C-alpha positions as a Markdown table, in Angstrom:
| # | Residue | x | y | z |
|---|---|---|---|---|
| 1 | Unk | 255.7 | 165.0 | 116.7 |
| 2 | Unk | 256.9 | 168.3 | 118.3 |
| 3 | Unk | 260.3 | 169.6 | 117.6 |
| 4 | Unk | 262.9 | 169.9 | 120.3 |
| 5 | Unk | 263.2 | 173.2 | 122.2 |
| 6 | Unk | 264.4 | 175.9 | 119.9 |
| 7 | Unk | 267.5 | 178.0 | 120.6 |
| 8 | Unk | 265.6 | 180.4 | 122.8 |
| 9 | Unk | 268.5 | 182.7 | 123.5 |
| 10 | Unk | 269.0 | 183.2 | 119.8 |
| 11 | Unk | 265.3 | 183.9 | 119.2 |
| 12 | Unk | 265.1 | 186.2 | 122.2 |
| 13 | Unk | 268.1 | 188.2 | 120.9 |
| 14 | Unk | 266.7 | 188.4 | 117.4 |
| 15 | Unk | 263.3 | 189.5 | 118.8 |
| 16 | Unk | 264.9 | 192.3 | 120.9 |
| 17 | Unk | 266.9 | 193.5 | 117.9 |
| 18 | Unk | 263.8 | 193.6 | 115.7 |
| 19 | Unk | 261.3 | 195.1 | 118.1 |
| 20 | Unk | 262.1 | 198.8 | 117.7 |
| 21 | Unk | 261.3 | 198.5 | 114.0 |
| 22 | Unk | 258.2 | 196.4 | 114.7 |
| 23 | Unk | 257.0 | 199.1 | 117.1 |
| 24 | Unk | 257.5 | 201.7 | 114.4 |
| 25 | Unk | 255.6 | 199.6 | 112.0 |
| 26 | Unk | 252.7 | 199.3 | 114.4 |
| 27 | Unk | 252.6 | 203.0 | 115.0 |
| 28 | Unk | 252.4 | 203.6 | 111.2 |
| 29 | Unk | 249.5 | 201.1 | 110.9 |
| 30 | Unk | 247.7 | 202.8 | 113.8 |
| 31 | Unk | 247.9 | 206.1 | 112.0 |
| 32 | Unk | 245.8 | 204.7 | 109.2 |
| 33 | Unk | 242.1 | 205.1 | 110.3 |
| 34 | Unk | 241.0 | 201.8 | 108.8 |
| 35 | Unk | 237.5 | 201.8 | 110.2 |
| 36 | Unk | 235.5 | 199.3 | 108.1 |
| 37 | Unk | 232.0 | 200.5 | 109.2 |
| 38 | Unk | 229.9 | 201.7 | 106.3 |
| 39 | Unk | 229.8 | 205.3 | 107.5 |
| 40 | Unk | 233.6 | 205.8 | 107.2 |
| 41 | Unk | 235.9 | 206.4 | 104.2 |
| 42 | Unk | 236.7 | 203.0 | 102.6 |
| 43 | Unk | 239.9 | 204.4 | 101.2 |
| 44 | Unk | 241.5 | 204.2 | 104.6 |
| 45 | Unk | 240.9 | 200.4 | 104.7 |
| 46 | Unk | 242.4 | 200.2 | 101.2 |
| 47 | Unk | 245.4 | 202.1 | 102.4 |
| 48 | Unk | 245.8 | 199.8 | 105.4 |
| 49 | Unk | 245.7 | 196.7 | 103.2 |
| 50 | Unk | 248.4 | 198.2 | 100.9 |
| 51 | Unk | 250.6 | 199.0 | 104.0 |
| 52 | Unk | 250.2 | 195.5 | 105.4 |
| 53 | Unk | 251.1 | 194.0 | 102.0 |
| 54 | Unk | 254.2 | 196.1 | 101.8 |
| 55 | Unk | 255.3 | 195.0 | 105.2 |
| 56 | Unk | 254.9 | 191.3 | 104.4 |
| 57 | Unk | 256.8 | 191.7 | 101.1 |
| 58 | Unk | 259.6 | 193.2 | 103.2 |
| 59 | Unk | 259.5 | 190.2 | 105.5 |
| 60 | Unk | 260.5 | 187.8 | 102.7 |
| 61 | Unk | 257.0 | 186.5 | 101.7 |
| 62 | Unk | 257.3 | 185.1 | 98.2 |
| 63 | Unk | 253.8 | 186.1 | 96.9 |
| 64 | Unk | 251.7 | 188.9 | 98.4 |
| 65 | Unk | 248.3 | 189.9 | 97.0 |
| 66 | Unk | 245.5 | 192.2 | 98.0 |
| 67 | Unk | 242.3 | 190.2 | 97.3 |
| 68 | Unk | 238.5 | 190.6 | 97.8 |
| 69 | Unk | 235.3 | 188.7 | 96.8 |
| 70 | Unk | 231.8 | 189.9 | 96.2 |
| 71 | Unk | 229.3 | 189.5 | 99.0 |
| 72 | Unk | 225.8 | 188.0 | 98.6 |
| 73 | Unk | 224.5 | 191.4 | 97.5 |
| 74 | Unk | 227.1 | 191.7 | 94.8 |
| 75 | Unk | 229.0 | 194.4 | 96.6 |
| 76 | Unk | 232.8 | 193.8 | 96.8 |
| 77 | Unk | 234.1 | 192.9 | 100.2 |
| 78 | Unk | 236.9 | 194.8 | 102.0 |
| 79 | Unk | 240.4 | 194.1 | 100.9 |
| 80 | Unk | 242.3 | 191.2 | 102.5 |
| 81 | Unk | 246.0 | 190.5 | 102.2 |
| 82 | Unk | 247.1 | 187.0 | 101.4 |
| 83 | Unk | 250.9 | 186.3 | 101.5 |
| 84 | Unk | 252.7 | 182.9 | 101.1 |
| 85 | Unk | 256.1 | 181.5 | 101.6 |
| 86 | Unk | 256.9 | 177.9 | 100.8 |
| 87 | Unk | 258.6 | 175.7 | 103.5 |
| 88 | Unk | 261.1 | 172.9 | 103.1 |
| 89 | Unk | 259.8 | 169.8 | 101.3 |
| 90 | Unk | 257.4 | 167.8 | 103.5 |
| 91 | Unk | 257.1 | 170.6 | 106.1 |
| 92 | Unk | 253.8 | 171.6 | 107.7 |
| 93 | Unk | 251.8 | 174.6 | 106.3 |
| 94 | Unk | 250.7 | 177.2 | 108.8 |
| 95 | Unk | 248.1 | 179.9 | 108.3 |
| 96 | Unk | 248.6 | 183.0 | 110.3 |
| 97 | Unk | 245.4 | 185.1 | 110.7 |
| 98 | Unk | 244.8 | 188.7 | 111.9 |
| 99 | Unk | 242.7 | 191.7 | 110.7 |
| 100 | Unk | 243.7 | 195.2 | 109.8 |
| 101 | Unk | 240.4 | 196.9 | 110.1 |
| 102 | Unk | 239.4 | 198.7 | 113.3 |
| 103 | Unk | 236.3 | 199.8 | 115.2 |
| 104 | Unk | 235.1 | 203.5 | 115.0 |
| 105 | Unk | 237.0 | 205.6 | 117.6 |
| 106 | Unk | 233.9 | 207.1 | 119.2 |
| 107 | Unk | 234.0 | 210.6 | 120.7 |
| 108 | Unk | 237.6 | 212.0 | 120.7 |
| 109 | Unk | 236.8 | 213.6 | 124.0 |
| 110 | Unk | 236.8 | 210.1 | 125.6 |
| 111 | Unk | 240.4 | 209.5 | 124.6 |
| 112 | Unk | 243.5 | 210.8 | 126.4 |
| 113 | Unk | 245.1 | 211.5 | 123.1 |
| 114 | Unk | 244.3 | 211.4 | 119.4 |
| 115 | Unk | 243.0 | 207.8 | 118.7 |
| 116 | Unk | 244.9 | 207.7 | 115.4 |
| 117 | Unk | 248.2 | 209.1 | 116.7 |
| 118 | Unk | 250.0 | 206.5 | 118.7 |
| 119 | Unk | 251.3 | 207.6 | 122.1 |
| 120 | Unk | 253.2 | 205.7 | 124.7 |
| 121 | Unk | 252.3 | 206.0 | 128.4 |
| 122 | Unk | 253.7 | 203.8 | 131.1 |
| 123 | Unk | 254.9 | 201.1 | 128.8 |
| 124 | Unk | 251.6 | 200.9 | 126.8 |
| 125 | Unk | 251.0 | 202.2 | 123.2 |
| 126 | Unk | 247.7 | 203.9 | 122.9 |
| 127 | Unk | 245.7 | 204.2 | 119.7 |
| 128 | Unk | 242.7 | 202.6 | 117.9 |
| 129 | Unk | 243.8 | 199.2 | 116.6 |
| 130 | Unk | 247.0 | 199.2 | 118.7 |
| 131 | Unk | 245.7 | 196.0 | 120.3 |
| 132 | Unk | 242.8 | 194.9 | 118.2 |
| 133 | Unk | 244.2 | 193.8 | 115.9 |
| 134 | Unk | 247.1 | 195.6 | 114.3 |
| 135 | Unk | 249.2 | 194.2 | 117.1 |
| 136 | Unk | 248.2 | 190.8 | 115.8 |
| 137 | Unk | 249.5 | 191.7 | 112.4 |
| 138 | Unk | 252.8 | 192.8 | 113.9 |
| 139 | Unk | 253.1 | 189.6 | 115.9 |
| 140 | Unk | 253.0 | 187.6 | 112.7 |
| 141 | Unk | 255.3 | 190.0 | 110.9 |
| 142 | Unk | 257.7 | 189.9 | 113.8 |
| 143 | Unk | 257.8 | 186.1 | 114.0 |
| 144 | Unk | 258.6 | 186.0 | 110.2 |
| 145 | Unk | 261.4 | 188.5 | 110.6 |
| 146 | Unk | 262.9 | 186.9 | 113.7 |
| 147 | Unk | 263.1 | 183.5 | 112.0 |
| 148 | Unk | 264.1 | 184.8 | 108.6 |
| 149 | Unk | 265.8 | 182.0 | 106.6 |
| 150 | Unk | 265.5 | 179.7 | 109.5 |
| 151 | Unk | 261.7 | 179.4 | 108.9 |
| 152 | Unk | 261.1 | 175.7 | 108.8 |
| 153 | Unk | 257.4 | 175.6 | 107.8 |
| 154 | Unk | 255.4 | 176.8 | 104.9 |
| 155 | Unk | 253.5 | 180.0 | 105.9 |
| 156 | Unk | 250.4 | 181.7 | 104.6 |
| 157 | Unk | 249.5 | 185.0 | 106.2 |
| 158 | Unk | 245.8 | 186.1 | 105.9 |
| 159 | Unk | 245.0 | 189.6 | 107.1 |
| 160 | Unk | 241.3 | 190.3 | 106.8 |
| 161 | Unk | 239.8 | 193.8 | 106.3 |
| 162 | Unk | 236.2 | 193.4 | 107.6 |
| 163 | Unk | 236.3 | 191.5 | 110.9 |
| 164 | Unk | 235.0 | 194.5 | 112.8 |
| 165 | Unk | 231.8 | 194.4 | 110.7 |
| 166 | Unk | 231.1 | 190.7 | 111.1 |
| 167 | Unk | 233.3 | 189.3 | 108.3 |
| 168 | Unk | 230.4 | 189.4 | 105.8 |
| 169 | Unk | 232.3 | 187.9 | 102.9 |
| 170 | Unk | 234.6 | 185.6 | 104.9 |
| 171 | Unk | 233.0 | 182.3 | 104.0 |
| 172 | Unk | 233.0 | 183.2 | 100.3 |
| 173 | Unk | 236.6 | 184.3 | 100.5 |
| 174 | Unk | 237.6 | 180.9 | 102.1 |
| 175 | Unk | 235.8 | 179.0 | 99.4 |
| 176 | Unk | 237.3 | 181.1 | 96.6 |
| 177 | Unk | 240.8 | 180.9 | 97.8 |
| 178 | Unk | 240.8 | 177.6 | 99.6 |
| 179 | Unk | 243.8 | 176.3 | 97.8 |
| 180 | Unk | 245.9 | 179.3 | 98.9 |
| 181 | Unk | 244.7 | 179.3 | 102.5 |
| 182 | Unk | 244.7 | 175.6 | 103.3 |
| 183 | Unk | 246.9 | 174.7 | 106.2 |
| 184 | Unk | 247.3 | 172.0 | 108.9 |
| 185 | Unk | 247.7 | 174.6 | 111.7 |
| 186 | Unk | 245.8 | 177.9 | 111.9 |
| 187 | Unk | 246.9 | 180.6 | 114.3 |
| 188 | Unk | 244.3 | 183.2 | 115.0 |
| 189 | Unk | 245.9 | 186.2 | 116.7 |
| 190 | Unk | 242.8 | 188.0 | 117.8 |
| 191 | Unk | 242.3 | 187.2 | 121.5 |
| 192 | Unk | 243.7 | 188.2 | 124.9 |
| 193 | Unk | 246.2 | 187.0 | 127.5 |
| 194 | Unk | 245.2 | 186.3 | 131.1 |
| 195 | Unk | 247.0 | 189.3 | 132.5 |
| 196 | Unk | 250.3 | 191.2 | 131.9 |
| 197 | Unk | 253.0 | 188.7 | 132.5 |
| 198 | Unk | 250.8 | 185.6 | 132.1 |
| 199 | Unk | 249.9 | 184.3 | 128.6 |
| 200 | Unk | 246.8 | 182.5 | 127.7 |
| 201 | Unk | 245.5 | 180.1 | 125.0 |
| 202 | Unk | 241.8 | 180.6 | 124.2 |
| 203 | Unk | 240.3 | 177.2 | 124.1 |
| 204 | Unk | 236.6 | 178.1 | 123.9 |
| 205 | Unk | 234.5 | 180.9 | 122.6 |
| 206 | Unk | 230.9 | 181.7 | 123.2 |
| 207 | Unk | 228.6 | 182.0 | 120.1 |
| 208 | Unk | 226.4 | 184.9 | 119.3 |
| 209 | Unk | 222.7 | 185.6 | 118.5 |
| 210 | Unk | 221.7 | 189.1 | 117.7 |
| 211 | Unk | 218.1 | 190.3 | 117.2 |
| 212 | Unk | 215.8 | 193.3 | 117.4 |
| 213 | Unk | 212.5 | 193.1 | 119.5 |
| 214 | Unk | 209.8 | 195.7 | 118.9 |
| 215 | Unk | 206.9 | 196.4 | 121.2 |
| 216 | Unk | 203.8 | 198.1 | 119.7 |
| 217 | Unk | 200.8 | 199.2 | 121.8 |
| 218 | Unk | 199.0 | 201.9 | 119.6 |
| 219 | Unk | 198.5 | 202.6 | 116.0 |
| 220 | Unk | 200.1 | 206.1 | 116.6 |
| 221 | Unk | 201.2 | 208.2 | 119.5 |
| 222 | Unk | 198.4 | 209.8 | 121.6 |
| 223 | Unk | 198.1 | 212.6 | 124.2 |
| 224 | Unk | 199.3 | 211.4 | 127.6 |
| 225 | Unk | 196.9 | 213.7 | 129.4 |
| 226 | Unk | 193.9 | 212.5 | 127.5 |
| 227 | Unk | 194.7 | 208.8 | 127.4 |
| 228 | Unk | 197.3 | 208.1 | 130.1 |
| 229 | Unk | 196.4 | 205.7 | 132.8 |
| 230 | Unk | 194.6 | 202.8 | 131.1 |
| 231 | Unk | 197.4 | 202.7 | 128.5 |
| 232 | Unk | 201.1 | 202.0 | 129.3 |
| 233 | Unk | 203.5 | 203.5 | 126.8 |
| 234 | Unk | 205.7 | 201.2 | 124.6 |
| 235 | Unk | 209.0 | 202.0 | 126.3 |
| 236 | Unk | 207.5 | 201.0 | 129.7 |
| 237 | Unk | 206.2 | 197.7 | 128.2 |
| 238 | Unk | 209.5 | 197.1 | 126.5 |
| 239 | Unk | 211.3 | 197.6 | 129.9 |
| 240 | Unk | 208.9 | 195.1 | 131.5 |
| 241 | Unk | 209.6 | 192.6 | 128.7 |
| 242 | Unk | 213.4 | 193.1 | 129.0 |
| 243 | Unk | 213.1 | 192.5 | 132.8 |
| 244 | Unk | 211.8 | 189.0 | 132.2 |
| 245 | Unk | 215.1 | 187.9 | 130.5 |
| 246 | Unk | 216.9 | 187.5 | 133.9 |
| 247 | Unk | 215.9 | 186.0 | 137.2 |
| 248 | Unk | 216.4 | 187.8 | 140.5 |
| 249 | Unk | 220.0 | 186.5 | 140.8 |
| 250 | Unk | 220.9 | 187.9 | 137.3 |
| 251 | Unk | 221.1 | 184.5 | 135.5 |
| 252 | Unk | 219.5 | 184.4 | 132.0 |
| 253 | Unk | 216.0 | 183.1 | 132.4 |
| 254 | Unk | 215.4 | 181.9 | 128.8 |
| 255 | Unk | 214.4 | 178.3 | 128.7 |
| 256 | Unk | 216.3 | 176.1 | 126.2 |
| 257 | Unk | 219.8 | 177.6 | 126.5 |
| 258 | Unk | 222.9 | 175.5 | 127.3 |
| 259 | Unk | 224.7 | 176.4 | 130.5 |
| 260 | Unk | 227.7 | 174.8 | 132.1 |
| 261 | Unk | 229.8 | 175.3 | 135.2 |
| 262 | Unk | 233.1 | 173.9 | 134.0 |
| 263 | Unk | 235.5 | 176.7 | 133.2 |
| 264 | Unk | 238.3 | 175.1 | 135.4 |
| 265 | Unk | 240.0 | 178.5 | 136.1 |
| 266 | Unk | 239.7 | 180.6 | 139.3 |
| 267 | Unk | 239.0 | 184.2 | 138.4 |
| 268 | Unk | 239.0 | 186.2 | 141.7 |
| 269 | Unk | 236.1 | 188.6 | 141.9 |
| 270 | Unk | 238.4 | 191.5 | 143.0 |
| 271 | Unk | 240.5 | 191.0 | 139.8 |
| 272 | Unk | 237.4 | 190.8 | 137.6 |
| 273 | Unk | 235.9 | 194.0 | 139.1 |
| 274 | Unk | 239.2 | 195.8 | 138.5 |
| 275 | Unk | 239.6 | 194.4 | 135.0 |
| 276 | Unk | 236.0 | 195.4 | 134.1 |
| 277 | Unk | 236.0 | 198.7 | 135.9 |
| 278 | Unk | 232.9 | 197.8 | 137.9 |
| 279 | Unk | 231.7 | 200.7 | 140.1 |
| 280 | Unk | 231.9 | 200.3 | 143.9 |
| 281 | Unk | 228.6 | 198.9 | 145.3 |
| 282 | Unk | 227.5 | 197.2 | 142.0 |
| 283 | Unk | 226.6 | 193.6 | 142.7 |
| 284 | Unk | 227.8 | 191.0 | 140.1 |
| 285 | Unk | 225.0 | 189.1 | 138.4 |
| 286 | Unk | 224.5 | 185.4 | 138.2 |
| 287 | Unk | 225.5 | 182.3 | 140.2 |
| 288 | Unk | 228.2 | 179.8 | 140.0 |
| 289 | Unk | 231.9 | 180.2 | 139.3 |
| 290 | Unk | 232.8 | 183.6 | 137.9 |
| 291 | Unk | 234.8 | 182.1 | 135.0 |
| 292 | Unk | 231.9 | 179.9 | 134.0 |
| 293 | Unk | 229.6 | 182.9 | 134.0 |
| 294 | Unk | 232.0 | 184.6 | 131.6 |
| 295 | Unk | 232.9 | 181.7 | 129.3 |
| 296 | Unk | 230.5 | 178.7 | 129.6 |
| 297 | Unk | 227.1 | 180.2 | 130.3 |
| 298 | Unk | 224.8 | 182.4 | 128.2 |
| 299 | Unk | 224.9 | 186.2 | 128.7 |
| 300 | Unk | 222.2 | 188.5 | 127.4 |
| 301 | Unk | 222.6 | 192.3 | 127.0 |
| 302 | Unk | 220.6 | 195.2 | 125.6 |
| 303 | Unk | 223.0 | 196.9 | 123.3 |
| 304 | Unk | 220.7 | 199.5 | 121.8 |
| 305 | Unk | 217.2 | 201.0 | 122.3 |
| 306 | Unk | 215.1 | 203.1 | 119.9 |
| 307 | Unk | 212.7 | 205.4 | 121.7 |
| 308 | Unk | 212.0 | 209.1 | 121.6 |
| 309 | Unk | 215.0 | 211.0 | 122.9 |
| 310 | Unk | 214.8 | 213.3 | 125.9 |
| 311 | Unk | 215.6 | 216.3 | 123.7 |
| 312 | Unk | 212.6 | 215.5 | 121.5 |
| 313 | Unk | 210.2 | 214.4 | 124.3 |
| 314 | Unk | 206.6 | 215.5 | 124.2 |
| 315 | Unk | 203.6 | 214.7 | 126.4 |
| 316 | Unk | 202.5 | 211.7 | 124.4 |
| 317 | Unk | 202.2 | 208.0 | 124.9 |
| 318 | Unk | 204.7 | 206.3 | 122.6 |
| 319 | Unk | 203.2 | 203.8 | 120.3 |
| 320 | Unk | 206.3 | 201.7 | 119.8 |
| 321 | Unk | 209.8 | 201.1 | 121.1 |
| 322 | Unk | 212.6 | 198.7 | 120.0 |
| 323 | Unk | 215.7 | 197.1 | 121.5 |
| 324 | Unk | 218.6 | 195.2 | 120.0 |
| 325 | Unk | 219.6 | 192.2 | 122.1 |
| 326 | Unk | 222.9 | 190.5 | 122.1 |
| 327 | Unk | 222.9 | 186.9 | 123.4 |
| 328 | Unk | 226.2 | 185.2 | 123.9 |
| 329 | Unk | 225.7 | 181.4 | 123.9 |
| 330 | Unk | 227.7 | 178.7 | 125.6 |
| 331 | Unk | 230.0 | 176.4 | 123.6 |
| 332 | Unk | 228.0 | 173.6 | 122.2 |
| 333 | Unk | 224.8 | 175.6 | 121.8 |
| 334 | Unk | 223.3 | 175.7 | 118.3 |
| 335 | Unk | 222.8 | 179.4 | 117.4 |
| 336 | Unk | 219.6 | 178.8 | 115.5 |
| 337 | Unk | 218.1 | 176.8 | 118.5 |
| 338 | Unk | 219.2 | 179.7 | 120.8 |
| 339 | Unk | 217.6 | 182.3 | 118.6 |
| 340 | Unk | 214.4 | 180.3 | 118.5 |
| 341 | Unk | 214.4 | 179.9 | 122.3 |
| 342 | Unk | 214.9 | 183.7 | 122.8 |
| 343 | Unk | 212.2 | 184.5 | 120.3 |
| 344 | Unk | 209.7 | 182.1 | 122.0 |
| 345 | Unk | 210.5 | 183.8 | 125.4 |
| 346 | Unk | 209.9 | 187.3 | 124.0 |
| 347 | Unk | 206.6 | 186.3 | 122.3 |
| 348 | Unk | 205.4 | 184.3 | 125.3 |
| 349 | Unk | 206.1 | 187.2 | 127.7 |
| 350 | Unk | 204.4 | 190.0 | 125.8 |
| 351 | Unk | 203.3 | 192.5 | 128.6 |
| 352 | Unk | 199.7 | 193.5 | 128.8 |
| 353 | Unk | 199.0 | 191.9 | 125.5 |
| 354 | Unk | 201.2 | 194.3 | 123.5 |
| 355 | Unk | 202.2 | 193.3 | 120.0 |
| 356 | Unk | 205.8 | 191.9 | 120.1 |
| 357 | Unk | 207.7 | 191.6 | 116.8 |
| 358 | Unk | 211.1 | 189.9 | 116.6 |
| 359 | Unk | 213.5 | 190.6 | 113.7 |
| 360 | Unk | 216.4 | 188.0 | 113.6 |
| 361 | Unk | 219.9 | 189.4 | 113.0 |
| 362 | Unk | 223.4 | 187.9 | 113.2 |
| 363 | Unk | 224.2 | 184.3 | 114.3 |
| 364 | Unk | 227.7 | 183.0 | 115.2 |
| 365 | Unk | 228.9 | 179.6 | 116.1 |
| 366 | Unk | 230.7 | 178.9 | 119.4 |
| 367 | Unk | 234.1 | 177.1 | 119.5 |
| 368 | Unk | 235.8 | 174.6 | 121.7 |
| 369 | Unk | 239.3 | 173.4 | 120.9 |
| 370 | Unk | 240.8 | 170.0 | 122.0 |
| 371 | Unk | 243.2 | 170.7 | 124.8 |
| 372 | Unk | 245.8 | 168.1 | 123.8 |
| 373 | Unk | 246.3 | 168.5 | 120.1 |
| 374 | Unk | 249.9 | 168.5 | 119.0 |
| 375 | Unk | 249.7 | 172.2 | 118.0 |
| 376 | Unk | 248.2 | 173.1 | 121.4 |
| 377 | Unk | 251.1 | 171.3 | 123.1 |
| 378 | Unk | 253.6 | 173.1 | 121.0 |
| 379 | Unk | 251.9 | 176.5 | 121.6 |
| 380 | Unk | 251.9 | 176.0 | 125.4 |
| 381 | Unk | 255.6 | 175.2 | 125.3 |
| 382 | Unk | 256.4 | 178.2 | 123.1 |
| 383 | Unk | 254.4 | 180.6 | 125.4 |
| 384 | Unk | 256.2 | 179.2 | 128.5 |
| 385 | Unk | 259.5 | 179.8 | 126.6 |
| 386 | Unk | 258.6 | 183.5 | 125.9 |
| 387 | Unk | 256.9 | 184.4 | 129.2 |
| 388 | Unk | 258.8 | 182.2 | 131.6 |
| 389 | Unk | 255.5 | 180.8 | 133.0 |
| 390 | Unk | 253.0 | 178.4 | 131.4 |
| 391 | Unk | 249.9 | 179.8 | 129.7 |
| 392 | Unk | 246.4 | 179.6 | 131.2 |
| 393 | Unk | 243.7 | 177.8 | 129.2 |
| 394 | Unk | 240.9 | 180.3 | 129.0 |
| 395 | Unk | 237.5 | 180.8 | 127.4 |
| 396 | Unk | 236.5 | 184.0 | 125.8 |
| 397 | Unk | 233.2 | 185.6 | 126.6 |
| 398 | Unk | 233.1 | 187.2 | 123.2 |
| 399 | Unk | 232.7 | 185.5 | 119.9 |
| 400 | Unk | 234.8 | 185.0 | 116.8 |
| 401 | Unk | 232.2 | 183.5 | 114.4 |
| 402 | Unk | 234.5 | 183.1 | 111.5 |
| 403 | Unk | 236.3 | 180.3 | 113.3 |
| 404 | Unk | 233.3 | 178.1 | 112.5 |
| 405 | Unk | 233.9 | 179.1 | 108.8 |
| 406 | Unk | 237.5 | 178.0 | 109.1 |
| 407 | Unk | 236.6 | 174.7 | 110.6 |
| 408 | Unk | 234.0 | 174.1 | 107.9 |
| 409 | Unk | 236.4 | 174.8 | 105.1 |
| 410 | Unk | 239.4 | 173.1 | 106.7 |
| 411 | Unk | 237.9 | 170.4 | 109.1 |
| 412 | Unk | 241.2 | 168.7 | 109.8 |
| 413 | Unk | 243.1 | 171.9 | 110.7 |
| 414 | Unk | 244.3 | 172.5 | 114.3 |
| 415 | Unk | 243.2 | 176.0 | 115.4 |
| 416 | Unk | 245.1 | 178.0 | 117.9 |
| 417 | Unk | 243.6 | 181.2 | 119.2 |
| 418 | Unk | 246.2 | 183.5 | 120.6 |
| 419 | Unk | 246.5 | 187.2 | 121.2 |
| 420 | Unk | 248.4 | 190.2 | 122.4 |
| 421 | Unk | 245.7 | 192.0 | 124.4 |
| 422 | Unk | 245.3 | 192.0 | 128.2 |
| 423 | Unk | 242.5 | 193.1 | 130.6 |
| 424 | Unk | 243.7 | 196.7 | 130.3 |
| 425 | Unk | 243.7 | 196.9 | 126.5 |
| 426 | Unk | 240.2 | 198.3 | 126.2 |
| 427 | Unk | 239.6 | 196.9 | 122.7 |
| 428 | Unk | 236.7 | 198.6 | 121.0 |
| 429 | Unk | 236.7 | 201.3 | 123.7 |
| 430 | Unk | 238.3 | 204.6 | 124.3 |
| 431 | Unk | 242.1 | 204.6 | 125.1 |
| 432 | Unk | 242.7 | 201.2 | 123.5 |
| 433 | Unk | 246.2 | 200.2 | 124.1 |
| 434 | Unk | 248.8 | 197.3 | 123.9 |
| 435 | Unk | 251.4 | 196.6 | 126.5 |
| 436 | Unk | 254.7 | 196.8 | 124.6 |
| 437 | Unk | 256.4 | 194.2 | 126.7 |
| 438 | Unk | 253.6 | 191.8 | 126.1 |
| 439 | Unk | 253.7 | 192.4 | 122.3 |
| 440 | Unk | 257.5 | 191.6 | 122.3 |
| 441 | Unk | 256.8 | 188.4 | 124.2 |
| 442 | Unk | 254.0 | 187.5 | 121.7 |
| 443 | Unk | 256.5 | 187.9 | 118.8 |
| 444 | Unk | 259.0 | 185.7 | 120.6 |
| 445 | Unk | 256.3 | 183.1 | 121.4 |
| 446 | Unk | 255.1 | 182.9 | 117.8 |
| 447 | Unk | 258.6 | 182.6 | 116.5 |
| 448 | Unk | 259.3 | 179.8 | 119.0 |
| 449 | Unk | 256.0 | 178.1 | 118.0 |
| 450 | Unk | 256.9 | 178.1 | 114.3 |
| 451 | Unk | 260.3 | 176.8 | 115.2 |
| 452 | Unk | 258.7 | 173.9 | 117.2 |
| 453 | Unk | 256.3 | 173.1 | 114.4 |
| 454 | Unk | 259.2 | 173.0 | 111.8 |
| 455 | Unk | 260.1 | 169.4 | 112.5 |
| 456 | Unk | 256.5 | 168.2 | 112.3 |
| 457 | Unk | 255.5 | 166.1 | 109.3 |
| 458 | Unk | 252.9 | 167.7 | 107.0 |
| 459 | Unk | 249.3 | 166.6 | 107.7 |
| 460 | Unk | 246.9 | 165.3 | 105.1 |
């Protein structure tokens, strides 16, 4: 059962009144350089967790703790914030997820302003984490403040501190604190909307396979003048191997991968080219509907290469070269089967008999949500309330592997993947930003969603 339409005028007025403070809170969070990558100061992630905990205490959460668990290597994981507030007797319990860690900023010269000093330009707030995902933290915080004592559900807020490094202790954290995190509805605020002014619900996610392929041709480097000609260098052979991964149209040419053409959404090419900043004259790769190529088909990219740098180049034939490959797999594809298919392809296509070695890396499950669950229906209505237009059901070309961990730990939960980003947010890139109007609407939508869920009976 879904509750009647909430008093939207009341919620909208409360959201508008709260938003200046929420914006200031977001700016304060952005100023904390909470990069979780190993090369950065861990104290900033600790400080970020403490700041989030203090904000949640101020929002009326009854218990707020900064928690962590040890990883498989015995090293403590990054700090996560878990806060809880009980709801009326018999009411549903909702888990609100976001993460407070951020990506490295990259070269400061690529930014229009200091990445850790928030700046507004043309209605957007710029700064690392402004969109991904400190805006998600603020969306949850704002919904709690807007509803205040009118909150009709039990709420647990879970703000992770290591999402940007692959959530290495996530599964263990869920197992350790399962009783505290259990919920009938889980809202993951870590995705994107269709465009500014049009919300979206993410109903599918591609999975992920990551590996390193190494090509070896010599026991050691040799003089290119003395031996060049009969021997091709390892970078050339690596390039030839990489070239086999796609056909002439640009579709992935690895046998055994799942591929669908059922996205159900029209994504005009001109809009995509603008959203992705594609250079004039560059032809898009692949066949079939553009949305299907983004969300329902595999995508394979070279995300790193190890070879001698230009600055260190010498007249020698390189003995070995390596590349890191990132394979996004379609919903429904088993990650291990995809990894095995890609490995077989690489070994079977060894160029000129070169030695090919594959080193497996990360694997992440895909996700597909039922389109008609009660929580999904409530979320669509809440988004329509906030934006004045119904949301688009979209896939996401990226992966959120920890959702599989959530489903394994809480198999009966309804999972909603929402977000505050838009195609101009540039998450992970330079000049990351959040559209402030969209953030305000996201706060209103989440408050309306929690209000709609308030009359639902508890599950399980």
